[in-house]
C-alpha positions, 0 to 999 in steps of 0.5 A: 500500499505504501509503495502504491501510494508513493507511485500515485504521488509521483505520478501526480507530480508528473502532471503538475504543469511548469510552462504556465503563462506566468513562467513563460512571461518571466522566462521572456523577461529574464531573457530580454534583460540578460541579453541587454546585460551580456551584449555590453559585457565584453563590448564595454571593457574593449571600449574602455581599453581604447579610452585608458588602457587595460586597467580601465577595462578590468575596472569596468568589469570590477565595478559591475560585479561589485555592485551586482553583489550589492544589489543582490544583498539589498534585493530581499528587503527592497522587494519586501518593501516595494513589491516584486513588480515595482522593485523589478521595474526599477531594476530593469530601468537602472539596468537599461537607461545607463546603457545609453552612456556606456560608450562614453568618451569619459571613462568615469561615466563608463564606470558609473554606468557599469556600477549602475547597471550592476546594481540593477542587475543584482535586484533583478536577478533575486527578484526574478529567481525568487519568483521562478522558485515560487511559481515552480511546483515543489515536486518539479522545482529543479526541472522548472528552474532549469528552464528558467536557467536556460532562458537566462543562459542563452543570452550569455551564449549568444550575447557575449560574442555578439557584443564586440561584433556589434560595436565593430559593425554598427558603432557605439550608439547603435550598440548602446541603443540595442541594449537599452531597448532590450532592457526596456522591452523586458518591462512588458512581462511584468504583468506576470510579476505579483505586486506587494503582498502583506506577510502572513501572520507569523511571517514578518521577515519575508526578506530574511536570509537562510541561516549559515548552518543550512546555506553554507554547503550549497552556497559554497559548492555553487561558488566553487563551480563559479570560481572554475568557470570565472578562471577559465573565462578570464585566462584560458587564452593566456593559459593555453597559448599553444592552442589555436584561437579557434579552439579557445573560442570553441571551448568557451562556446561548448562550456556555456552550451554544456552548463545550459544543457546540464542544468536543464537535463538534470532537473528531473533527476534532482527532483526525483532523487534529491540534490545531495548526490548531484552537488557531490558529483558537481564538485568532483567534476569541477576539480577534475576539470581544473586538473584537465586545464592544467595539461597542455593540448586541444584535448585537455582544453576541450575536456576541461571546458566541457567538464567545468561547464557541465559541472557548474550546470548541475551545481546550479540546479542542485544547490538552489534546489537544496537551498529552497528545501531548507528554507521557509517558503516565504524566504525564496528571495533570501535564498535567491540572494545568497545563491546569486551572490555565491554565483557572482562572488565565485566568478570574481574570485576565480579570476582574481585567484588564478591570476595571483597563483599564475603570477607566482608559478605559471598557469599549469600550476595555477590550475593544478593548485586551484583544483587541490584547494577547491577540493580541500575547501569542499571537504572542510565545508562539508565535514563542518556543515553536512556530516551531522545533517540528514540526507537532503 
C-alpha cells in the first residue's frame, strides 16, 4: 500500500504544469534583460581599454560585479518593501537606461554606467529567481528552474560574442541603443510579477536570509563551480597559448552550452532523487576539470571546458534546490540573494585567484593548485556543515 501510494503521488507530480503563462512571461523578461546585460559585458571593457588602457577595462568588470553583489544583498528587503513588480521595474530601468552612456568618451561615466547597471542586475536576478522558485511546483522545482536557467543562459551564449561584433559593425550608439531597448522591452513581462503582498501571520521577515548552517554547503559548492568558470573565462587564452584561437573560442562556446544543457537535463533527476549526490558529483567534476586544464593540448582544453561547464550546470540546479528545500517558503528571495551572490562572488574570485597563482608559478601550476585547494575547501565545508545533517 505504501509503495502504491508513493507511485500515485509521483504520477500526480508529473502532471503538475511548469510551462504556465506566468513562467513563460518570466522567462521572456529574464531573457530580454540578460540579453541587454551580456551584449555589453565584453563590448564595454574593449571600449574602456581604448580610452584608458587595460586597467580601465578591468575596472569596468570589477565595478559591474561589485555592485551586482550589493544589489543582490539589498534586493530581498527592497522587494519586501516595494513589492516584486515595482522593485523589478526599477531594476530594469537602472539596468537599461545607463546603457545609453556605456560608450561615453569619459571613462568615469563608463564606470558609473557599469556600477549602475550592476546594481539593477543584482536586484533583478533576485526578484526573478525568487519568483521562478515560487511559480515552480515543489515536485518539479529543479526541472522548472532548469527552464528558467536556460532562458537566462542563452543570452550569455549569444550576447558575449555578439557584443564586440556589434560594436565594430554598428558603432557605439547603435550597440548601446539595442542594449537599452532590450532592457526596456523586458518591462512588458512585468504583468507576470505580483505586486506588494502583506506577510502572513507569524511571517514578518519575508526578506530574511537562510541561516549559515543550512546554506554554507550549497552556497559554497556553487561558488566552487563558479570559481572554475570565472577562471577559465578570464585566463583560458593566456593559459593555453599552444592552442589555436579557434579552439579557444570553440571551448568557451562549448562550456556555455554544456552548462545550460546540464542544468536543464538534470532537473528531473534532482526532483526525483534529491540534490545531495548531484552537488557532490558537481564538485568532484569541477576539480577534475581544473586538473584537465592544467595539462597542455587541444583535448585537455576541450575536456576541461566541457567538464567545468557541465559541472556548473549541475551545481546550479542542485544547490538552488537544496537551498529552497531548507528554507521557509516565504524566504525564497533570501535564498535567491544567497545563491546569486555565491554565483557572482565565485566568478570574481576565479579570475582574481588564478591570476595571483599564475603570477607566482605559471598557469599550469595555478590550475592544479586551484583544483587541490577547491577540493580541500569543499571537504572542510562538507565535514563542518553536513556530516551531522540528514540526507537532503
